[in-house]
N, C-alpha and C positions, 0 to 999 in steps of 0.2 A: 402496669408498665411504667418505667421510670420516666419522669418528666423531661422534656427536651426543650432547650431554649430556642425560641422561634423568632425570626426576623419580622419586622412590621410589614404589613401588606396594605396597599392603598388602591388596589384595583377596583374594589366595590365598596359601596356604603356600608358602614358598620351598624347602621340602624336596624333594630329588630322590631320596631313598632309597626303597626298596621299602616302608618302614614309614610314610612320610609320606602325608598324604591324597591328594596328587596322584599318588603312586606306585601307588596302588590303582585309579586310574581308567584305563580304556582311552584310548589317545591320541586316538581318534576323539571320545570324549565330552569329554576335556579341550580338544580343539580347538574344540568347540562352545561350551564354557564361556567361552573367550576372547572370543567375540563380545559377551558381556555386560560386558566390560571397557572397551568403547568406546561412547561415546554417539552419538546421531544427528548431532550437530553436525559440520560439515565444517570442521575447523580443524587446525592443526599437531599439537596434542596427540592428538586422536582418530585422525588418519589417518597420522601419522608416528611420534611419540614412543612412544605406547602399543604399537603393533605391534612396533616395534623392541625395546622393553623386554621384552615377552613372549618374544621369540626369543633373549634374551641371558641368561636366568636359568640354564638348564642344558640339557644335550643333549636331555632328554626334552621340556621345554617348547619348545625350538627346533623339534624335529620336529613337535610338535603345532601350533605357530604357523604354520610354513611350509606344512604340509599343508592349512591352512584358506585356500583361495583367496579366499574372500569377505573375509577380514581385510585383504587387500592390494588390494581392488578400488576403494578410495576414496583420494583423495589431494588435499590442498590444498597448493599450492606457490607460493612467491614467487620468481620468476625473477630471477637476477642477470644480469650481462652475458653475452653469448654466449661469452666465453672461460672462464667458470666450469666447472670439472670436476665439481663436486658435483651440480648439477642433472641432467645426463644420466645419471650413475651411479645417482642416486636413482630416476629414471624407469625405467631398465633393470631395477632390482631389483623394483619394483612391477609392471611389465608381465610379468615372468617369473613371479613368485610368484602373481599373480592368474590365470594360465593363460588360460582362455577366458571368465572372468566378465565380465558387462557392467560398464562403468567409470563411476564418478561422480568427476569431476575438477573442481577449482576452480583455475584458473591465473591468477595475478596477475603482471603485468610493469609495474611502476610506477616503477622506478628506472632512470636511464640507465646505460650507453649503450644507445640503441635502434637496432635495425637492421630490415631488411625481414622477417627471420625469426629463429628461435632454434633451436638443436639440440634442445631439449626439444619444441618445437612440431613439428619434423620427425619426431621419434620417435613422438609421439602420433598424427600424421596417418597413420603406417604402420599404426596399429591402429584406425582410425576405424570399422571394422566392429563394434567393441565399445563405441563411445561410447553411453552411455545418458542420463546427466544431466551436462551440460557447462556450465561457467561460465568465460568468458574475459574478463578485464579487462586491456587492453593497448593499445599504440599502434595507432592506426587503420591505419597502413601495414602492420602485421603481418597484418591480416585478409586481405589480398590473397594471401598465401602459402597460404591454405587451399583454393585451387582444386582441389588433388588429391583432396579428399574428396568432390567432387561425385559423386553416385550411389553412394557407399560409406558410407551412414549407415542401415543396416537396423534398428538398435535404438534410435536416438536418439528420446527422448520429450520431454526438457526441455532448452531451450537458452537461455542468457543471455549477452548480449554487451554490453560496455561499454568506454568509453575516457575519458581525460581530455583528449583532443585537441579543438581547435576545428576543425571541418571546414568549410572555406569553400564548396566546391562539394558537390553531392549526387549523385554518380554512381548510376546505377540498373542497373549491370551485374554486381554481385556475386551470383552465382547458385549458390555452392557449397552452400547449404542448401536449394535449391529442391526437391530430390528426397530426401525423408526420410519414408518411408511411415508411420512410427509417431509422428512429431512431433506433439505436442498442445499444447505450451506454449512461448512465446517471450517474451523480455524484452530490451529494448534500453535501456541506460543511457547517456545523453548521445549517442545515435545516432538519427538519423531512421529510422523504419521503411522509408522508401523507398530507403535505401541498398542493402538486400539484397532478394533475391527469396525469399520464403517460400511454402510451400504453404498459403496463407491458408484455403482452403476446408476443410481438415481440422483446423484448430486449434480447441481448446476453451477455452483459458485464456491470457490475456495479463496476467501479474503487473505489468508496467510497460512503457509505451512513452511516448515524448515527441515532440512536434511541434506543428503548428498545427491549426486547425479542419479545413481541407481534408484533411490527412493522417489525422486521426481518422476523418472520414467515409469516406474511401477505404478505411481498414482495416476499418471496420464493414461496408462494402459488400462487400468481398472475403471477410471471415470470417463466412460465413453460419451456421457451427456454433458460434460463440463463445458461451460462457455467462457468463464473467467477464472483465471488462476494467478495467484501471486506466490512465489516460492523464494525463500531465503536459503541460499546454498552455503551452509556452514563449512562444507568441504567439498572436494571434487568427487570423482568416482573412485572405486576401489583400484588399488594399484595392480597393474598387470605384472606377471612374473618378469623379472629382469631378463633381458636378452642374454644369450650365452656369449662369453668373451670371444673376441676375434683376434687372432694372431697374424700380424702382417709379415712381409717377407724378411724383415730384420729380426723377427722373433719377439717384437714388442707387442704387448697386449693392448688392444684398442677397446675402449669402453664405449658402447653404443648408447645413444640417448634412451632414457627410461621414461616413458610417458604413461599417463593414467590409462587404464583400460576399463571396459565394461563387459558385463556378462554377454556371452554369445547369443542368448535368447532375446536380446533387445537389439536386433538389427536396425529397426526404425519404429517410431511410434507415429502412426498415421491417425490424426485426430480430426474428425470431420466437423465437429461442432465448436471448437475453440475459436473465439473471436478476440479475446483479450488475454495477453500473457505478460506477466511482470517478473523480471529476474532481479534479485537483490543479493547482497552479501552483508553479513554483520560487521559492525565497526571494528571488531577485534580480529577479523580475517577478511580483508577486502581484496586479497590477492589469490582467491580461489581460481584455479585453472578450469575454465568451462569450455575450452576448445573441444574436448571429447563429447560435449553435450550436443552441440549444434548439428552434426551430421545425423543424429538420431531423431530429429524433429521434423515432422511433415504436417504443417498446418495450412491446408489449402484455403481456409476461409478466415484466417487471422486478419483483424482490422487494426488492432492496437498492440504495439510492442513497446514495453518500457524496460530499461536497464538502468539500475542505480547502484552506485558505490562498487563498481567492478574495476579494480586497478590492475588486473592481469591482462595479458595480451589477448586480443580477439582472434587474430589470424585469418587465414583464407577460409577457415571453416565458417566464420560468421558471414563473410561476403557470400559464400555459397548458400547459406541459410536464407539470407535476404533475397537472393535471386529466386527462391521458391515461394516467396510471399506475394502472390499476384494480386491479392485484394487488400494489401496493407494501406491504411488511410492515415495512421498516426504513428510516428516514431519519436520516442522520448528517451533521450540519453542524458543522464544526470550523474556527474562526477565519475566519469569513466576514463580509462586509459586508451581510448580509441584515437589513434593519430588522425590528423586531418586528411591525409592522403587515403587512408583506409576507409574513412567515412565517405569521401567523395566516390571512391570505387564502389562502395556498397550502395550509395544512392543511385548510381546508374541503373541498378536492377529493380528499383521500386518506382516506376513512373506513375503508379496510382496514388502516391503519397500526397495528401492534402494538408497535413499538419506536421511540422518538424520542430522539435524542441531539443536544443543542445545546450546543456548547462555544464560548463567546465568545472573541474574539481576546484574547490575553494582553496585559497592560500592557507597553508598550514605550517610550513616550515621554510627556513631560509634556504635559498637556492642560488647557485651560480650558473643558472641555465642560460638559454639563448636570449632571455630578456633581462638578464642581470648584469650586462656589461661584460668586459673582457675577463675580469677577475671575479665578478659577482660581489654583491654587498651582503655580508652575513647578517646585517641588521634589517634587510628588506625581505619581506616574505612574498615569495613569488607563487604563481600558479604551479601546482604539482604537474598537471597535464593541461595543455592548451590545445583545444580542438578547433575553436573559432579563430581562424587565422586568415591572412590574405589569400592563401590558396583556396580555402573553403569559400570565401566571399566571391572570388573570381569565378569559381566553378558554379556558384549559384546565380551568377549574372546571366541574364537572358542574352543569347546570341554572342556570348563571349568567345566561343570557339568557332562560330560560323554565322554568316548572315542569313542562312536559311532558317525559317521559323522553327523547324523541328529538328534540324540536324545538330546533334550534340547537345540538345536541350536537356538540362537536368531538372527533374521534378516539374513537368509541365502542368500538373494539377495543383501545385502548391497555392494555398490560400491563407494559411496562418503560419507565422514563423516566430519562434522565441529563441533568443540567443543571449549568451553571456558576452558582455563587453569587458574584456580585460585589457591589459596594456598593449598587446599586439593588435587587437581590433581597434583600440582607441587611436593608434597611430595610423590606421588605415581608414580614416574618415571618408575620403573621397571614394575609395573602393566600396566601403560599406553603403554609402548613400547611392552610388551608381547601381549597386546590386538591387537595392529596393526600388529605385526609379525604373529600372529595366523591367520590373515585374508589375508595373501599374498599367500596362497596356492590356486591353481586353480583346483577346483574339480567340473568342470562343469557337467561331467557325473552324479555326485551324486546330482546335483541341487544346489551346493554351488558356489557363485560368489567370485571372487577375489577383494579385496579392491583396488581401483585404485587411489583414491585421498583423502588426508586428509588436512584440513585447521585448523590451530591452532590460536585461538584468545586469547592471554594472557591478563589477568587483573592484573598480577604481573610480575615483571622482571624475565625472564627466565635465569637460570644460564648456564654456558658454557657446563656442562655435558648434560643438557637437549637438547641443540642445537646440540651437537655432536651426540647424539643418533638419533635425527631426520635426520641428514645428512646420517648416516649409513642406515637408512630406505630408503633414496633416492637411495643408491647404490643397494638396493634390488628390485628396480623398482617401488617403491611407489612415486607418485607425492605428494610432501609436500610443503605447503605454510604456512608461519608464518606472521601474520599481525603485524603491529606496535602497540605497547601497547598504549592505549589512554592516554591523559593527565590526571594527578591526578585531582580528583574532590574535590570540597570544601565541607564543612559540610552541606551546604544547596544547593541542586541542583535538577534538574529535570532529572529523569532517562529516 
């Protein structure tokens, strides 16, 4: 195997004599200590450089390192061209020294030349019975070579697949992962979930999938045991046929709105196990219309809902969706186009909420909006969408609408609050502080929770008065965190 330059290590004594600290330890104990020299991260340092270094100090350390099979059961490797001699030799060493240990492997093949398979992949497939946690990011064409592992994945629990390729067609015949009795988690990066056949009925967790509305509903319908799902909507649902033209009394043709439609066999998806659901869009398409999605979702036990980078309208469909989430504990809205009044209306339907996070869209472009003056300054970059406003702050203020403890009370169970402070919120300092102070009363007998923690995420510089008022709230027992303001963004940036 080709030599690899290694960093210095100072965790243990380098003495190999019988009088040194390591010389007095049994090899079995020394071998176990070596496991503390590697961190949990799956990267080159922790899975290649550190194990090799420990085996090169002296003969005693080498024996201790090689005898620890677990030390060699993890590997993160960047594949070179199929003609490289280094990669197969490295794999042979790790497969031999790990003996029968379950394998955790991260395999990246991102540099050409690309072929239908690779010597490293072929060696790994010969040991598929030991696959436990596997991550493959490589050309789409290489996945077809995995057919030999079908029915030979008894230990596989976590699987992540990704590619940089643009796949024009979406074949549905890749079934190499269909039989994996212990598989509980799958992730597909830049790959439609319909390309592969997975054992959906036994899955519990989907860290990341991408596709359209129909594919999301299909996945939820098949995965009856799923508890956590994160889905990137690269597009909305399939388009319904356009409505027929209508001619009015004057003979003019009226064009009716054409909205996305969904297949008739998906009236609703009732999911009894889902507790955590995340909705995202890619940076290159943040305006996906998801209004057709919400009426099809029934999550009676959902506890956490996260929506990120959704710049399209939410509509009444979202409010009605929130009204069905009777067990919701956490709502996280990050860089969305949800107006303050629609958010307030939605919050009226989730009295169970204990954690609210509202992060407004970061400033990305010049704007002459409501905070930019009469004409707007083209050199000042404003918030694309501002959700944290005076209206929201007043709505969150206890007894703002009524003196009765419960009448009109928004979020009576709220304990943790995280908000963006932009220019509109900064100008409403008194309203902001009044809202927080109003929630520091502990009225548990009446069903009202005390606010325990607030995190402020400024998108503008906070003046001294604002910071002083926050410090005063700390003296009242409120835990207050203020994040560092992000670096100024240029006129062209990705949010």
